[in-house]
PDB file of the backbone (N, CA, C, O) and the ligand in Angstrom, with CONECT records:
HET     ZN  A 101       1
ATOM      1  N   MET A   1      96.567  95.295  42.778  1.00  0.00           N
ATOM      2  CA  MET A   1      95.281  94.987  43.381  1.00  0.00           C
ATOM      3  C   MET A   1      95.246  95.351  44.858  1.00  0.00           C
ATOM      4  O   MET A   1      94.878  96.461  45.242  1.00  0.00           O
ATOM      5  N   GLY A   2      95.637  94.392  45.660  1.00  0.00           N
ATOM      6  CA  GLY A   2      95.540  94.644  47.092  1.00  0.00           C
ATOM      7  C   GLY A   2      96.572  95.651  47.547  1.00  0.00           C
ATOM      8  O   GLY A   2      97.755  95.344  47.693  1.00  0.00           O
ATOM      9  N   ALA A   3      96.112  96.811  47.757  1.00  0.00           N
ATOM     10  CA  ALA A   3      97.015  97.815  48.305  1.00  0.00           C
ATOM     11  C   ALA A   3      97.221  97.511  49.780  1.00  0.00           C
ATOM     12  O   ALA A   3      96.269  97.474  50.561  1.00  0.00           O
ATOM     13  N   ALA A   4      98.442  97.301  50.139  1.00  0.00           N
ATOM     14  CA  ALA A   4      98.729  96.972  51.527  1.00  0.00           C
ATOM     15  C   ALA A   4      98.330  98.117  52.444  1.00  0.00           C
ATOM     16  O   ALA A   4      98.647  99.285  52.218  1.00  0.00           O
ATOM     17  N   ALA A   5      97.636  97.729  53.465  1.00  0.00           N
ATOM     18  CA  ALA A   5      97.230  98.750  54.419  1.00  0.00           C
ATOM     19  C   ALA A   5      98.457  99.330  55.102  1.00  0.00           C
ATOM     20  O   ALA A   5      99.312  98.614  55.623  1.00  0.00           O
ATOM     21  N   THR A   6      98.505 100.589  55.081  1.00  0.00           N
ATOM     22  CA  THR A   6      99.651 101.194  55.745  1.00  0.00           C
ATOM     23  C   THR A   6      99.371 101.309  57.241  1.00  0.00           C
ATOM     24  O   THR A   6      98.348 101.833  57.682  1.00  0.00           O
ATOM     25  N   HIS A   7     100.301 100.809  57.962  1.00  0.00           N
ATOM     26  CA  HIS A   7     100.150 100.876  59.415  1.00  0.00           C
ATOM     27  C   HIS A   7     100.677 102.202  59.934  1.00  0.00           C
ATOM     28  O   HIS A   7     101.861 102.521  59.826  1.00  0.00           O
ATOM     29  N   ARG A   8      99.802 102.919  60.469  1.00  0.00           N
ATOM     30  CA  ARG A   8     100.265 104.154  61.092  1.00  0.00           C
ATOM     31  C   ARG A   8     100.862 103.799  62.445  1.00  0.00           C
ATOM     32  O   ARG A   8     100.272 103.050  63.224  1.00  0.00           O
ATOM     33  N   SER A   9     101.972 104.318  62.697  1.00  0.00           N
ATOM     34  CA  SER A   9     102.547 104.052  64.003  1.00  0.00           C
ATOM     35  C   SER A   9     102.564 105.324  64.834  1.00  0.00           C
ATOM     36  O   SER A   9     103.510 106.111  64.828  1.00  0.00           O
ATOM     37  N   ASP A  10     101.483 105.471  65.531  1.00  0.00           N
ATOM     38  CA  ASP A  10     101.426 106.611  66.443  1.00  0.00           C
ATOM     39  C   ASP A  10     102.262 106.298  67.678  1.00  0.00           C
ATOM     40  O   ASP A  10     102.152 105.215  68.252  1.00  0.00           O
ATOM     41  N   PRO A  11     103.056 107.205  68.065  1.00  0.00           N
ATOM     42  CA  PRO A  11     103.936 106.939  69.222  1.00  0.00           C
ATOM     43  C   PRO A  11     103.190 107.094  70.541  1.00  0.00           C
ATOM     44  O   PRO A  11     103.591 107.854  71.422  1.00  0.00           O
ATOM     45  N   LEU A  12     102.107 106.360  70.646  1.00  0.00           N
ATOM     46  CA  LEU A  12     101.268 106.537  71.830  1.00  0.00           C
ATOM     47  C   LEU A  12     101.875 105.940  73.086  1.00  0.00           C
ATOM     48  O   LEU A  12     101.785 106.514  74.170  1.00  0.00           O
ATOM     49  N   ASP A  13     102.491 104.785  72.925  1.00  0.00           N
ATOM     50  CA  ASP A  13     103.036 104.205  74.150  1.00  0.00           C
ATOM     51  C   ASP A  13     104.560 104.275  74.231  1.00  0.00           C
ATOM     52  O   ASP A  13     105.226 103.408  74.797  1.00  0.00           O
ATOM     53  N   VAL A  14     105.060 105.317  73.655  1.00  0.00           N
ATOM     54  CA  VAL A  14     106.481 105.590  73.853  1.00  0.00           C
ATOM     55  C   VAL A  14     106.656 106.139  75.259  1.00  0.00           C
ATOM     56  O   VAL A  14     106.035 107.140  75.616  1.00  0.00           O
ATOM     57  N   PRO A  15     107.474 105.511  76.041  1.00  0.00           N
ATOM     58  CA  PRO A  15     107.669 106.031  77.402  1.00  0.00           C
ATOM     59  C   PRO A  15     108.290 107.413  77.355  1.00  0.00           C
ATOM     60  O   PRO A  15     109.336 107.633  76.744  1.00  0.00           O
ATOM     61  N   SER A  16     107.640 108.297  77.991  1.00  0.00           N
ATOM     62  CA  SER A  16     108.105 109.667  77.954  1.00  0.00           C
ATOM     63  C   SER A  16     108.893 110.023  79.206  1.00  0.00           C
ATOM     64  O   SER A  16     108.402 109.929  80.330  1.00  0.00           O
ATOM     65  N   ASP A  17     110.099 110.424  78.975  1.00  0.00           N
ATOM     66  CA  ASP A  17     110.921 110.826  80.114  1.00  0.00           C
ATOM     67  C   ASP A  17     110.544 112.203  80.617  1.00  0.00           C
ATOM     68  O   ASP A  17     111.011 112.669  81.657  1.00  0.00           O
ATOM     69  N   ALA A  18     109.678 112.838  79.837  1.00  0.00           N
ATOM     70  CA  ALA A  18     109.245 114.167  80.271  1.00  0.00           C
ATOM     71  C   ALA A  18     108.267 114.061  81.432  1.00  0.00           C
ATOM     72  O   ALA A  18     108.136 114.984  82.236  1.00  0.00           O
ATOM     73  N   VAL A  19     107.587 112.928  81.509  1.00  0.00           N
ATOM     74  CA  VAL A  19     106.666 112.716  82.611  1.00  0.00           C
ATOM     75  C   VAL A  19     107.454 112.650  83.914  1.00  0.00           C
ATOM     76  O   VAL A  19     108.504 112.014  84.003  1.00  0.00           O
ATOM     77  N   SER A  20     106.930 113.302  84.880  1.00  0.00           N
ATOM     78  CA  SER A  20     107.644 113.403  86.148  1.00  0.00           C
ATOM     79  C   SER A  20     107.822 112.043  86.797  1.00  0.00           C
ATOM     80  O   SER A  20     106.863 111.313  87.050  1.00  0.00           O
ATOM     81  N   ARG A  21     109.071 111.731  87.055  1.00  0.00           N
ATOM     82  CA  ARG A  21     109.361 110.508  87.791  1.00  0.00           C
ATOM     83  C   ARG A  21     109.863 110.833  89.183  1.00  0.00           C
ATOM     84  O   ARG A  21     110.420 109.996  89.892  1.00  0.00           O
ATOM     85  N   LYS A  22     109.648 112.044  89.528  1.00  0.00           N
ATOM     86  CA  LYS A  22     110.129 112.496  90.816  1.00  0.00           C
ATOM     87  C   LYS A  22     109.400 111.754  91.932  1.00  0.00           C
ATOM     88  O   LYS A  22     108.189 111.542  91.878  1.00  0.00           O
ATOM     89  N   LEU A  23     110.158 111.375  92.921  1.00  0.00           N
ATOM     90  CA  LEU A  23     109.537 110.726  94.068  1.00  0.00           C
ATOM     91  C   LEU A  23     109.363 111.737  95.187  1.00  0.00           C
ATOM     92  O   LEU A  23     110.230 112.565  95.464  1.00  0.00           O
ATOM     93  N   VAL A  24     108.235 111.633  95.797  1.00  0.00           N
ATOM     94  CA  VAL A  24     107.967 112.503  96.930  1.00  0.00           C
ATOM     95  C   VAL A  24     107.743 111.628  98.158  1.00  0.00           C
ATOM     96  O   VAL A  24     107.463 110.435  98.043  1.00  0.00           O
ATOM     97  N   ARG A  25     107.868 112.228  99.317  1.00  0.00           N
ATOM     98  CA  ARG A  25     107.759 111.425 100.522  1.00  0.00           C
ATOM     99  C   ARG A  25     106.494 111.772 101.286  1.00  0.00           C
ATOM    100  O   ARG A  25     106.156 112.935 101.504  1.00  0.00           O
ATOM    101  N   ASP A  26     105.829 110.729 101.673  1.00  0.00           N
ATOM    102  CA  ASP A  26     104.649 110.862 102.512  1.00  0.00           C
ATOM    103  C   ASP A  26     105.143 111.032 103.956  1.00  0.00           C
ATOM    104  O   ASP A  26     105.765 110.122 104.504  1.00  0.00           O
ATOM    105  N   PRO A  27     104.872 112.181 104.570  1.00  0.00           N
ATOM    106  CA  PRO A  27     105.415 112.414 105.905  1.00  0.00           C
ATOM    107  C   PRO A  27     104.744 111.550 106.972  1.00  0.00           C
ATOM    108  O   PRO A  27     105.280 111.395 108.069  1.00  0.00           O
ATOM    109  N   VAL A  28     103.604 111.000 106.665  1.00  0.00           N
ATOM    110  CA  VAL A  28     102.874 110.210 107.655  1.00  0.00           C
ATOM    111  C   VAL A  28     103.449 108.809 107.778  1.00  0.00           C
ATOM    112  O   VAL A  28     103.792 108.375 108.878  1.00  0.00           O
ATOM    113  N   CYS A  29     103.557 108.104 106.678  1.00  0.00           N
ATOM    114  CA  CYS A  29     104.060 106.735 106.743  1.00  0.00           C
ATOM    115  C   CYS A  29     105.497 106.623 106.271  1.00  0.00           C
ATOM    116  O   CYS A  29     106.128 105.579 106.432  1.00  0.00           O
ATOM    117  N   GLY A  30     106.021 107.704 105.683  1.00  0.00           N
ATOM    118  CA  GLY A  30     107.421 107.697 105.272  1.00  0.00           C
ATOM    119  C   GLY A  30     107.668 107.044 103.926  1.00  0.00           C
ATOM    120  O   GLY A  30     108.813 106.896 103.501  1.00  0.00           O
ATOM    121  N   MET A  31     106.606 106.657 103.264  1.00  0.00           N
ATOM    122  CA  MET A  31     106.720 105.983 101.986  1.00  0.00           C
ATOM    123  C   MET A  31     107.039 106.977 100.862  1.00  0.00           C
ATOM    124  O   MET A  31     106.651 108.144 100.911  1.00  0.00           O
ATOM    125  N   HIS A  32     107.751 106.484  99.862  1.00  0.00           N
ATOM    126  CA  HIS A  32     108.011 107.316  98.696  1.00  0.00           C
ATOM    127  C   HIS A  32     107.040 106.968  97.585  1.00  0.00           C
ATOM    128  O   HIS A  32     106.809 105.798  97.279  1.00  0.00           O
ATOM    129  N   ILE A  33     106.481 108.000  96.992  1.00  0.00           N
ATOM    130  CA  ILE A  33     105.478 107.815  95.947  1.00  0.00           C
ATOM    131  C   ILE A  33     105.883 108.675  94.760  1.00  0.00           C
ATOM    132  O   ILE A  33     106.485 109.736  94.928  1.00  0.00           O
ATOM    133  N   ALA A  34     105.548 108.210  93.549  1.00  0.00           N
ATOM    134  CA  ALA A  34     105.772 109.058  92.385  1.00  0.00           C
ATOM    135  C   ALA A  34     104.877 110.283  92.513  1.00  0.00           C
ATOM    136  O   ALA A  34     103.703 110.184  92.869  1.00  0.00           O
ATOM    137  N   GLU A  35     105.445 111.410  92.221  1.00  0.00           N
ATOM    138  CA  GLU A  35     104.712 112.651  92.409  1.00  0.00           C
ATOM    139  C   GLU A  35     103.363 112.630  91.698  1.00  0.00           C
ATOM    140  O   GLU A  35     102.365 113.129  92.220  1.00  0.00           O
ATOM    141  N   GLY A  36     103.346 112.055  90.516  1.00  0.00           N
ATOM    142  CA  GLY A  36     102.121 112.026  89.732  1.00  0.00           C
ATOM    143  C   GLY A  36     101.015 111.180  90.341  1.00  0.00           C
ATOM    144  O   GLY A  36      99.841 111.356  90.013  1.00  0.00           O
ATOM    145  N   LEU A  37     101.385 110.260  91.229  1.00  0.00           N
ATOM    146  CA  LEU A  37     100.398 109.364  91.826  1.00  0.00           C
ATOM    147  C   LEU A  37      99.995 109.796  93.227  1.00  0.00           C
ATOM    148  O   LEU A  37      99.046 109.267  93.807  1.00  0.00           O
ATOM    149  N   ALA A  38     100.716 110.747  93.751  1.00  0.00           N
ATOM    150  CA  ALA A  38     100.479 111.133  95.136  1.00  0.00           C
ATOM    151  C   ALA A  38      99.268 112.041  95.271  1.00  0.00           C
ATOM    152  O   ALA A  38      98.851 112.711  94.326  1.00  0.00           O
ATOM    153  N   ILE A  39      98.726 112.040  96.466  1.00  0.00           N
ATOM    154  CA  ILE A  39      97.661 112.978  96.800  1.00  0.00           C
ATOM    155  C   ILE A  39      98.340 114.229  97.344  1.00  0.00           C
ATOM    156  O   ILE A  39      99.148 114.161  98.270  1.00  0.00           O
ATOM    157  N   VAL A  40      98.004 115.354  96.763  1.00  0.00           N
ATOM    158  CA  VAL A  40      98.686 116.581  97.151  1.00  0.00           C
ATOM    159  C   VAL A  40      97.786 117.414  98.041  1.00  0.00           C
ATOM    160  O   VAL A  40      96.602 117.610  97.767  1.00  0.00           O
ATOM    161  N   GLU A  41      98.378 117.887  99.095  1.00  0.00           N
ATOM    162  CA  GLU A  41      97.652 118.769 100.004  1.00  0.00           C
ATOM    163  C   GLU A  41      98.516 120.006 100.196  1.00  0.00           C
ATOM    164  O   GLU A  41      99.700 119.904 100.519  1.00  0.00           O
ATOM    165  N   GLN A  42      97.930 121.150 100.002  1.00  0.00           N
ATOM    166  CA  GLN A  42      98.710 122.363 100.186  1.00  0.00           C
ATOM    167  C   GLN A  42      98.722 122.697 101.667  1.00  0.00           C
ATOM    168  O   GLN A  42      97.692 123.013 102.263  1.00  0.00           O
ATOM    169  N   SER A  43      99.907 122.621 102.244  1.00  0.00           N
ATOM    170  CA  SER A  43     100.021 122.892 103.671  1.00  0.00           C
ATOM    171  C   SER A  43     100.897 124.113 103.860  1.00  0.00           C
ATOM    172  O   SER A  43     102.123 124.040 103.770  1.00  0.00           O
ATOM    173  N   GLY A  44     100.252 125.233 104.124  1.00  0.00           N
ATOM    174  CA  GLY A  44     101.018 126.465 104.206  1.00  0.00           C
ATOM    175  C   GLY A  44     101.560 126.810 102.839  1.00  0.00           C
ATOM    176  O   GLY A  44     100.806 126.908 101.871  1.00  0.00           O
ATOM    177  N   ARG A  45     102.864 126.994 102.755  1.00  0.00           N
ATOM    178  CA  ARG A  45     103.463 127.354 101.469  1.00  0.00           C
ATOM    179  C   ARG A  45     103.897 126.136 100.701  1.00  0.00           C
ATOM    180  O   ARG A  45     104.119 126.207  99.492  1.00  0.00           O
ATOM    181  N   GLU A  46     104.023 125.010 101.391  1.00  0.00           N
ATOM    182  CA  GLU A  46     104.596 123.829 100.772  1.00  0.00           C
ATOM    183  C   GLU A  46     103.516 122.802 100.439  1.00  0.00           C
ATOM    184  O   GLU A  46     102.621 122.561 101.249  1.00  0.00           O
ATOM    185  N   PRO A  47     103.592 122.207  99.275  1.00  0.00           N
ATOM    186  CA  PRO A  47     102.708 121.082  99.010  1.00  0.00           C
ATOM    187  C   PRO A  47     103.205 119.855  99.769  1.00  0.00           C
ATOM    188  O   PRO A  47     104.406 119.597  99.845  1.00  0.00           O
ATOM    189  N   VAL A  48     102.272 119.116 100.318  1.00  0.00           N
ATOM    190  CA  VAL A  48     102.634 117.897 101.024  1.00  0.00           C
ATOM    191  C   VAL A  48     101.997 116.746 100.267  1.00  0.00           C
ATOM    192  O   VAL A  48     100.867 116.852  99.792  1.00  0.00           O
ATOM    193  N   TYR A  49     102.731 115.643 100.157  1.00  0.00           N
ATOM    194  CA  TYR A  49     102.256 114.524  99.344  1.00  0.00           C
ATOM    195  C   TYR A  49     101.956 113.307 100.201  1.00  0.00           C
ATOM    196  O   TYR A  49     102.652 113.015 101.174  1.00  0.00           O
ATOM    197  N   PHE A  50     100.901 112.609  99.811  1.00  0.00           N
ATOM    198  CA  PHE A  50     100.502 111.422 100.558  1.00  0.00           C
ATOM    199  C   PHE A  50     100.263 110.255  99.622  1.00  0.00           C
ATOM    200  O   PHE A  50      99.923 110.425  98.451  1.00  0.00           O
ATOM    201  N   CYS A  51     100.451 109.068 100.170  1.00  0.00           N
ATOM    202  CA  CYS A  51     100.232 107.865  99.372  1.00  0.00           C
ATOM    203  C   CYS A  51      98.755 107.515  99.301  1.00  0.00           C
ATOM    204  O   CYS A  51      98.319 106.841  98.368  1.00  0.00           O
ATOM    205  N   SER A  52      97.981 107.971 100.286  1.00  0.00           N
ATOM    206  CA  SER A  52      96.572 107.605 100.342  1.00  0.00           C
ATOM    207  C   SER A  52      95.771 108.650 101.107  1.00  0.00           C
ATOM    208  O   SER A  52      96.321 109.499 101.808  1.00  0.00           O
ATOM    209  N   GLU A  53      94.473 108.561 100.952  1.00  0.00           N
ATOM    210  CA  GLU A  53      93.572 109.448 101.689  1.00  0.00           C
ATOM    211  C   GLU A  53      93.751 109.255 103.185  1.00  0.00           C
ATOM    212  O   GLU A  53      93.641 110.196 103.971  1.00  0.00           O
ATOM    213  N   GLU A  54      94.022 108.043 103.551  1.00  0.00           N
ATOM    214  CA  GLU A  54      94.182 107.717 104.956  1.00  0.00           C
ATOM    215  C   GLU A  54      95.313 108.530 105.571  1.00  0.00           C
ATOM    216  O   GLU A  54      95.163 109.129 106.636  1.00  0.00           O
ATOM    217  N   CYS A  55      96.433 108.538 104.883  1.00  0.00           N
ATOM    218  CA  CYS A  55      97.570 109.304 105.392  1.00  0.00           C
ATOM    219  C   CYS A  55      97.265 110.786 105.372  1.00  0.00           C
ATOM    220  O   CYS A  55      97.650 111.518 106.283  1.00  0.00           O
ATOM    221  N   ARG A  56      96.588 111.222 104.356  1.00  0.00           N
ATOM    222  CA  ARG A  56      96.232 112.633 104.273  1.00  0.00           C
ATOM    223  C   ARG A  56      95.361 113.022 105.463  1.00  0.00           C
ATOM    224  O   ARG A  56      95.559 114.069 106.079  1.00  0.00           O
ATOM    225  N   ASN A  57      94.411 112.178 105.768  1.00  0.00           N
ATOM    226  CA  ASN A  57      93.523 112.475 106.887  1.00  0.00           C
ATOM    227  C   ASN A  57      94.273 112.497 108.211  1.00  0.00           C
ATOM    228  O   ASN A  57      93.987 113.314 109.085  1.00  0.00           O
ATOM    229  N   LYS A  58      95.217 111.608 108.347  1.00  0.00           N
ATOM    230  CA  LYS A  58      96.024 111.615 109.567  1.00  0.00           C
ATOM    231  C   LYS A  58      96.792 112.913 109.679  1.00  0.00           C
ATOM    232  O   LYS A  58      96.856 113.532 110.741  1.00  0.00           O
ATOM    233  N   PHE A  59      97.371 113.309 108.565  1.00  0.00           N
ATOM    234  CA  PHE A  59      98.141 114.546 108.562  1.00  0.00           C
ATOM    235  C   PHE A  59      97.249 115.733 108.895  1.00  0.00           C
ATOM    236  O   PHE A  59      97.619 116.590 109.697  1.00  0.00           O
ATOM    237  N   LEU A  60      96.089 115.781 108.284  1.00  0.00           N
ATOM    238  CA  LEU A  60      95.188 116.906 108.499  1.00  0.00           C
ATOM    239  C   LEU A  60      94.677 116.941 109.932  1.00  0.00           C
ATOM    240  O   LEU A  60      94.337 118.002 110.455  1.00  0.00           O
ATOM    241  N   GLY A  61      94.627 115.780 110.557  1.00  0.00           N
ATOM    242  CA  GLY A  61      94.197 115.720 111.943  1.00  0.00           C
ATOM    243  C   GLY A  61      95.259 116.234 112.902  1.00  0.00           C
ATOM    244  O   GLY A  61      94.950 116.772 113.966  1.00  0.00           O
ATOM    245  N   GLU A  62      96.506 116.061 112.511  1.00  0.00           N
ATOM    246  CA  GLU A  62      97.609 116.439 113.403  1.00  0.00           C
ATOM    247  C   GLU A  62      98.805 116.962 112.606  1.00  0.00           C
ATOM    248  O   GLU A  62      99.884 116.371 112.643  1.00  0.00           O
ATOM    249  N   PRO A  63      98.615 118.054 111.898  1.00  0.00           N
ATOM    250  CA  PRO A  63      99.672 118.525 110.989  1.00  0.00           C
ATOM    251  C   PRO A  63     100.984 118.813 111.685  1.00  0.00           C
ATOM    252  O   PRO A  63     102.048 118.583 111.110  1.00  0.00           O
ATOM    253  N   LYS A  64     100.936 119.305 112.892  1.00  0.00           N
ATOM    254  CA  LYS A  64     102.176 119.659 113.589  1.00  0.00           C
ATOM    255  C   LYS A  64     103.039 118.449 113.882  1.00  0.00           C
ATOM    256  O   LYS A  64     104.267 118.526 113.909  1.00  0.00           O
ATOM    257  N   LYS A  65     102.379 117.345 114.098  1.00  0.00           N
ATOM    258  CA  LYS A  65     103.103 116.120 114.400  1.00  0.00           C
ATOM    259  C   LYS A  65     103.984 115.686 113.229  1.00  0.00           C
ATOM    260  O   LYS A  65     105.053 115.104 113.417  1.00  0.00           O
ATOM    261  N   TYR A  66     103.513 115.982 112.025  1.00  0.00           N
ATOM    262  CA  TYR A  66     104.227 115.497 110.855  1.00  0.00           C
ATOM    263  C   TYR A  66     105.043 116.576 110.142  1.00  0.00           C
ATOM    264  O   TYR A  66     105.921 116.264 109.339  1.00  0.00           O
ATOM    265  N   ALA A  67     104.758 117.817 110.433  1.00  0.00           N
ATOM    266  CA  ALA A  67     105.458 118.903 109.752  1.00  0.00           C
ATOM    267  C   ALA A  67     106.725 119.296 110.492  1.00  0.00           C
ATOM    268  O   ALA A  67     107.045 120.479 110.613  1.00  0.00           O
ATOM    269  N   ALA A  68     107.434 118.310 110.979  1.00  0.00           N
ATOM    270  CA  ALA A  68     108.607 118.571 111.808  1.00  0.00           C
ATOM    271  C   ALA A  68     109.804 119.039 111.001  1.00  0.00           C
ATOM    272  O   ALA A  68     110.584 119.872 111.462  1.00  0.00           O
ATOM    273  N   ASN A  69     109.948 118.509 109.811  1.00  0.00           N
ATOM    274  CA  ASN A  69     111.147 118.863 109.042  1.00  0.00           C
ATOM    275  C   ASN A  69     110.912 120.050 108.118  1.00  0.00           C
ATOM    276  O   ASN A  69     110.829 119.891 106.900  1.00  0.00           O
ATOM    277  N   ALA A  70     110.808 121.206 108.686  1.00  0.00           N
ATOM    278  CA  ALA A  70     110.581 122.412 107.892  1.00  0.00           C
ATOM    279  C   ALA A  70     111.915 123.070 107.546  1.00  0.00           C
ATOM    280  O   ALA A  70     111.939 124.104 106.878  1.00  0.00           O
TER     281      ALA A  70
HETATM  282 ZN    ZN A 101     101.204 107.021 103.482  1.00  0.00          ZN2+
END
């Protein structure tokens, strides 16, 4: 009679190690952020990462001040 409902187990919330866990550094405040969460700004040849728009704006206002470690 009652056919048991088969539970499909989609691996939707399997933590994927393929997702980038790389940490990048915000040159403005020095904070480390996961690359996937950071705001990326292309500065010259190098991408620069920020924790927030605020830091990005600071950097864009004075890029030379923060681009010291080339
Ligand atoms: Zn920041």
